[in-house]
C-alpha positions in Angstrom: 1.1 2.0 30.4 3.4 1.1 27.6 1.0 2.6 25.0 1.5 6.0 26.6 4.8 6.2 24.8 4.2 7.9 21.4 7.1 6.0 19.8 5.6 2.7 20.8 2.3 3.7 19.3 4.0 4.9 16.2 5.9 1.6 15.8 2.8 -0.5 16.3 0.9 1.6 13.8 3.6 1.4 11.2 4.2 -2.4 11.6 0.4 -3.0 11.3 0.2 -1.0 8.1 3.3 -2.9 6.8 1.7 -6.2 7.6 -1.6 -5.4 5.8 0.1 -3.7 2.8 2.5 -6.7 2.2 0.1 -9.2 0.6 -1.7 -6.5 -1.3 1.6 -5.0 -2.5 2.5 -8.4 -4.0 -0.7 -8.4 -6.0 -0.1 -4.8 -7.0 3.3 -5.9 -8.3 2.1 -9.1 -10.0 -0.9 -7.3 -11.7 1.1 -4.1 -12.5 -1.5 -2.0 -10.6 0.9 0.6 -9.2 -1.1 3.4 -10.6 -4.3 2.1 -8.9 -2.6 2.5 -5.6 -1.8 6.1 -6.4 -5.4 6.7 -7.6 -7.0 5.4 -4.4 -4.5 7.2 -2.2 -5.1 10.5 -4.0 -8.8 10.1 -3.6 -8.3 10.0 0.2 -7.8 13.8 0.3 -11.4 14.2 -0.9 -12.4 11.9 2.0 -10.5 14.1 4.4 -12.3 17.2 3.1 -15.7 15.6 3.3 -15.0 14.4 6.8 -14.1 17.9 8.0 -17.2 19.4 6.3 -19.5 16.8 7.8 -17.7 16.7 11.2 -17.2 12.9 11.0 -14.3 10.6 11.5 -11.4 11.1 9.1 -11.0 7.3 8.9 -14.6 6.8 8.0 -14.5 9.6 5.3 -11.3 8.3 3.7 -12.6 4.7 3.8 -15.8 5.6 2.1 -14.2 7.6 -0.7 -11.5 5.0 -1.2 -14.1 2.3 -1.5 -16.1 4.5 -4.0 -13.0 4.9 -6.0 -12.2 1.2 -5.9 -15.8 0.3 -7.0 -15.8 2.9 -9.8 -12.5 1.5 -11.2 -13.9 -2.0 -11.1 -17.2 -1.0 -12.8 -15.6 1.2 -15.5 -12.6 -0.9 -16.4 -13.0 -2.5 -19.8 -15.8 -0.3 -20.9 -14.1 1.9 -23.6 -11.4 3.4 -21.4 -7.8 2.3 -21.1 -7.0 1.5 -17.5 -4.1 4.0 -17.2 -6.3 6.7 -18.7 -9.2 5.9 -16.3 -7.0 5.8 -13.3 -5.3 9.1 -14.3 -8.6 10.9 -14.6 -10.0 9.6 -11.4 -6.8 10.0 -9.3 -6.1 13.6 -10.3 -9.7 14.7 -10.3 -10.3 13.3 -6.8 -7.1 15.0 -5.5 -8.0 18.3 -7.2 -11.6 18.2 -5.9 -10.3 17.3 -2.4 -7.9 20.2 -2.2 -10.5 22.6 -3.4 -13.0 21.3 -0.9 -10.4 21.6 1.9 -10.0 25.3 1.0 -13.7 25.9 1.8 -13.6 24.4 5.3 -13.7 27.3 7.7 -13.1 27.3 11.4 -10.9 24.2 11.3 -7.1 24.3 11.3 -6.0 21.9 8.7 -2.4 20.6 8.4 -2.4 19.4 4.8 1.2 18.2 5.2 0.2 15.7 7.8 -2.4 14.2 5.4 0.0 14.3 2.4 3.1 12.8 4.1 1.7 11.3 7.2 2.0 12.1 10.9 2.8 8.8 12.5 4.1 10.3 15.7 0.6 11.7 16.4 -1.1 8.3 16.3 -3.3 8.0 19.4 -4.8 5.0 21.1 -8.1 5.3 19.2 -6.1 5.6 15.9 -4.1 2.5 16.8 -7.4 0.5 17.4 -8.7 1.5 14.0 -5.5 0.7 12.3 -5.2 -2.8 13.7 -8.9 -3.4 13.1 -8.2 -2.7 9.5 -5.1 -4.8 9.5 -7.0 -7.8 10.9 -9.8 -7.3 8.4 -7.4 -7.1 5.4 -5.3 -10.1 6.5 -8.4 -12.2 7.1 -9.8 -11.2 3.7 -6.5 -12.1 2.0 -6.3 -15.5 3.8 -9.9 -16.2 2.7 -9.5 -15.2 -1.0 -5.8 -16.0 -1.4 -6.2 -19.0 -3.7 -8.9 -17.3 -5.8 -6.9 -14.1 -6.2 -3.8 -16.1 -7.2 -5.7 -18.0 -9.8 -7.4 -14.9 -11.2 -3.9 -13.2 -11.3 -2.1 -16.0 -13.0 -4.6 -17.1 -15.6 -8.1 -15.6 -16.1 -9.2 -18.3 -18.5 -8.2 -21.0 -16.0 -10.0 -19.1 -13.3 -13.2 -19.0 -15.3 -12.8 -22.8 -15.9 -12.5 -23.3 -12.1 -15.7 -21.3 -11.4 -13.8 -18.1 -10.3 -14.9 -14.7 -11.5 -11.7 -12.6 -12.1 -13.8 -9.4 -12.0 -15.2 -10.3 -8.6 -11.7 -11.0 -7.3 -10.5 -7.7 -8.7 -13.2 -5.9 -6.8 -12.2 -7.8 -3.6 -8.6 -6.7 -4.1 -9.7 -3.1 -4.8 -11.8 -2.9 -1.7 -8.9 -4.4 0.4 -6.6 -1.7 -1.0 -9.2 0.9 0.0 -9.1 -0.3 3.6 -5.2 -0.2 3.6 -5.3 3.4 2.2 -7.7 4.4 5.0 -5.5 3.0 7.8 -2.2 4.1 6.3 -3.1 7.8 5.8 -2.0 8.6 9.3 1.3 6.7 8.9 2.8 7.7 5.6 0.2 10.1 4.1 -1.7 9.9 0.7 1.4 10.6 -1.4 3.5 7.8 0.0 0.9 5.0 0.5 1.6 3.5 -2.9 5.3 3.4 -2.1 4.7 1.4 1.0 2.6 -1.0 -1.0 5.0 -1.5 -3.9 8.6 -1.1 -2.6 8.7 -3.9 0.1 7.0 -6.3 -2.3 9.4 -5.5 -5.1 12.3 -5.9 -2.6 11.0 -9.3 -1.5 10.6 -10.6 -5.1 14.3 -11.2 -5.5 14.4 -13.8 -2.7 11.0 -15.4 -3.2 10.3 -18.8 -4.8 6.6 -18.9 -3.9 3.9 -16.2 -3.6 3.5 -17.0 0.1 7.2 -16.5 0.8 7.1 -13.2 -1.2 4.2 -11.9 0.9 6.0 -12.9 4.2 9.3 -11.3 3.1 7.4 -8.2 2.0 5.8 -7.9 5.5 9.3 -8.3 7.1 10.8 -5.7 4.8 8.0 -3.2 5.5 8.3 -3.7 9.2 12.0 -3.2 9.1 11.6 -0.1 7.1 9.0 1.3 9.5 11.0 0.6 12.7 14.3 1.7 11.1 12.7 4.7 9.6 11.2 5.8 12.9 14.6 5.5 14.6 16.4 7.3 11.8 13.9 10.1 11.8 14.3 10.5 15.5 18.1 10.6 15.2 18.2 12.9 12.1 15.2 15.0 12.9 13.7 14.3 9.5 10.0 13.8 8.4 9.0 10.3 9.6 6.8 9.1 6.6 9.4 10.0 3.9 12.2 8.6 6.0 10.3 5.2 6.3 9.9 5.1 2.5 13.5 6.2 1.9 14.7 3.3 4.0 12.4 0.9 2.2 13.9 2.2 -1.0 17.4 1.5 0.3 16.4 -2.1 1.2 15.0 -2.5 -2.3 18.3 -1.3 -3.8 20.2 -3.7 -1.6 18.0 -6.6 -2.6 18.5 -5.7 -6.3 22.3 -5.6 -5.8 22.3 -9.0 -4.0 20.1 -10.5 -6.7 22.4 -9.1 -9.5 25.5 -10.4 -7.7 23.9 -13.8 -7.2 23.0 -14.1 -10.9 26.5 -13.2 -12.0 28.0 -15.7 -9.6 25.7 -18.4 -10.8 26.6 -17.7 -14.4 30.3 -17.7 -13.6 30.0 -21.1 -11.8 27.9 -22.8 -14.5 29.8 -25.5 -16.4 30.8 -24.5 -20.0 28.7 -25.8 -22.9 29.5 -28.9 -24.9 30.5 -26.9 -27.9 33.1 -24.7 -26.1 36.7 -25.3 -26.9 
């Protein structure tokens, strides 16, 4: 079967994560929530440790802890703590507790590097099913809540006037991010998940006139970075997760260069003002 090829499984897993991360990455960029992605991803290590202790699915453990983190952030935000302070405490505390908990797991060989930086080449058929289940769930949720999330992002007062609760939409977004973290841990690892959320969306912003176009271009950028990163890692014998993120960064830099060149050309071609002599 075609899925017996580990490179095909890796490509399908990476493209799936890129598709699900794209619309969420746009909201992360628009809402300036980059630190939240890091916080949720760091908490995933605690989920890994608890899964190993309880002998349960890694995916389930990571998903539960990521959702707990997302819910805690939503409940505690605006209650006497600055958001960056709250996220910093939760992110680094969860990562520290997770690493300590992993050290107590006996009788299990743990490859921390695989969880920190991903091990996309080891994706199995069952992993692929879980990843794409999460992808379909996140994309369906985004399609259902897209208008409400946009309204809550653009103008909270207008959202309230339209009967939309911005805090509820924030919770929906946080939970969707938790699912993406859970499905992406196998692909790029907890330390690079936030990069896969932010960089393709930031690269797509230069060429986008509407939110929908930006989400679509972010998905294409993420997919290109994933497939190209897999190929480059195979040729250069480099770590796959970091190579994918490195290629995404190169695409971001190219988009910035094109955007800067286009702005300079448009200023150079603009007609002189009336007062110029």
